[in-house]
N, C-alpha and C positions, 0 to 999 in steps of 0.2 A: 204806429202804436208805440207807446213808451214801454221800456223794458226795466224790470227790477232784477237785480242780481243779489242772490242770497249766498253768502260765503260761510261755510262751516268747516272749522278745523277739527280733525278727529285723531284720536289715538286710542286703540283698543275699545272701540265702541260697538262691537258686534251685537250686544244685547239691546241697544236702543237706536241704532242708525235707521232701521226700517220704520220704526215709529216716527222718528223725526221726518223722514221723507214723506210719510203719509200725512202728517200734520201740516207741513209746509204746502204740500200739494192741495190739501183741502182748503186752506186759506186762499191760496192763489187761484183756485178754480171756482170759488164761491164768492168771497168778499172782494177779491181784487181781480176778477175775471176780465176787466177792461185793460189789463196790463199783460204784456208778454213777460216771461220770467225764465231765469236759469238758476239752478241750484248747484253751486260749485263746492265740491268737497275737496279739501286738501288734507291728505293723510300723512301723519308724521311717523311713518315706518311702523305701523301697527304689527304686532306679532300674533294677532288673533285672526278672525275671519272677516274683519271690517272691509278690507279691500275686495275680497271675493263677493261679499254682499253688495257692495257699491257697484261692482262691474255687472252683476246680474240685474240690478235695478236700472242701470244706465242702458242696458240692451233694450229694455222695453219702455223707457221714458227718455225722450229726447231733451228734456229739460235738465237732466242730471249730467254734470261734467265732473271728471275726477282728475286730480293731480296727486301723484304718489311720490312723496319725498324719499330720498335714499337714506335719510336719517331724520331724527326728531329735531326740528328747528325751533320748537317752542310755540307757545300760544300767542306770542306777539308777532314774531317774524313770519310765521307760516301764513296766517290770514292776510297779512300785508302783501305777501308775494302773490297770493291768489287774486287779490284785487287788481293786479296788473293784467289779468286775463278776463276780468269782468267786462261785459259789454253794456250793462245797464247803468 
């Protein structure tokens, strides 16, 4: 089965990361259910609860992968780095 990798860079996204996960999961399990998928989050050293929320979500959803940067590498380099880990 073919696999789709969704990469999301985040920085202080505690208010919307849960909604994003739900929306991607909905699309992947309804309209694109004939594909496997992984949702890779790369966090740019958030100082809110983004990483905590992602870890909780990843415990119950095997599709979610998390990379936590030691500092903010920006919106261009960060997703590029995450693509190196993508399997889709």
